[in-house]
C-alpha positions in Angstrom: -94.4 109.2 62.6 -90.9 109.8 63.8 -89.0 112.6 62.0 -85.5 111.2 62.3 -86.3 107.7 61.2 -86.9 108.2 57.4 -84.2 109.0 54.9 -84.0 112.3 53.1 -86.0 112.2 49.8 -84.5 113.9 46.7 -87.1 114.5 44.1 -84.7 115.6 41.5 -81.8 112.9 41.9 -79.5 112.9 38.8 -78.9 109.5 37.3 -75.7 109.2 35.2 -75.0 106.3 33.0 -71.6 105.0 31.8 -72.6 105.8 28.2 -73.0 109.5 29.2 -76.9 109.6 29.3 -78.4 111.4 32.3 -81.9 111.8 33.6 -83.7 113.1 36.6 -85.7 110.8 39.1 -86.7 110.6 42.7 -84.4 108.9 45.1 -82.9 108.9 48.6 -79.4 109.6 47.1 -78.7 112.9 45.5 -76.6 111.4 42.6 -76.7 107.8 41.1 -74.1 106.3 38.7 -75.1 103.3 36.7 -73.4 101.0 34.2 -76.3 100.6 31.9 -79.6 102.4 31.1 -82.3 102.4 28.6 -80.2 104.3 26.2 -77.5 101.6 25.9 -79.3 98.4 27.0 -79.5 95.8 24.3 -83.2 95.3 24.8 -84.0 98.9 24.0 -81.4 99.4 21.3 -81.6 96.1 19.4 -77.9 95.6 19.4 -75.9 92.9 21.2 -73.4 94.3 23.6 -71.4 92.6 26.4 -71.4 94.4 29.6 -68.5 92.9 31.2 -66.8 94.8 34.0 -65.3 92.0 36.0 -63.9 89.7 33.1 -66.8 87.3 33.6 -67.3 86.7 29.9 -63.7 85.8 29.3 -63.7 83.5 32.2 -66.8 81.8 31.0 -65.4 81.3 27.5 -62.1 79.9 28.9 -64.0 77.4 31.1 -66.1 76.2 28.1 -62.8 75.7 26.0 -61.3 73.8 28.9 -64.4 71.6 29.3 -64.4 70.9 25.4 -60.7 69.8 25.7 -61.6 67.6 28.6 -64.6 66.0 26.8 -62.2 65.2 23.9 -59.7 63.7 26.1 -62.4 61.7 27.9 -63.7 60.3 24.5 -60.1 59.2 23.6 -59.8 57.4 27.0 -63.2 55.7 26.6 -62.2 54.6 23.0 -58.8 53.2 24.3 -60.5 51.3 27.0 -63.2 49.8 24.5 -60.4 48.7 22.2 -58.4 47.2 25.0 -61.5 45.3 26.2 -62.1 44.0 22.7 -58.5 42.8 22.3 -58.9 40.9 25.6 -62.0 39.3 24.4 -60.3 38.0 21.3 -57.3 36.7 23.1 -59.3 34.4 25.4 -62.8 33.0 25.2 -65.5 34.0 27.6 -67.2 31.8 30.1 -70.2 31.6 27.9 -68.1 30.4 24.9 -66.3 27.7 27.0 -69.8 26.5 28.2 -71.1 26.3 24.6 -67.9 24.4 23.5 -68.3 22.0 26.4 -72.0 21.4 25.5 -71.2 20.7 21.9 -68.4 18.2 22.8 -70.6 16.5 25.3 -73.5 16.2 22.9 -71.3 14.7 20.1 
């Protein structure tokens, strides 16, 4: 086994959480800083908490609001198209209607 190949092992590395909790563990780093630990994680505490350091939650909520607006606009456009098609059908008879009328006049 080569001596200079492996990293230095710190058996008493201090881990510090953003909530202020600290504990000792073994690591190749002498000091570790974390954003969330067992003292503040929602799974262990039972409380819902958003851990948002980069604004990801706000961006997601903004995207969902925009998509809801687009869905409503799309519904309005589709309804307008349906009503326009219905008006066009009322204005002029379809080929099927014309053929049925021609059949009725030919039979009588």
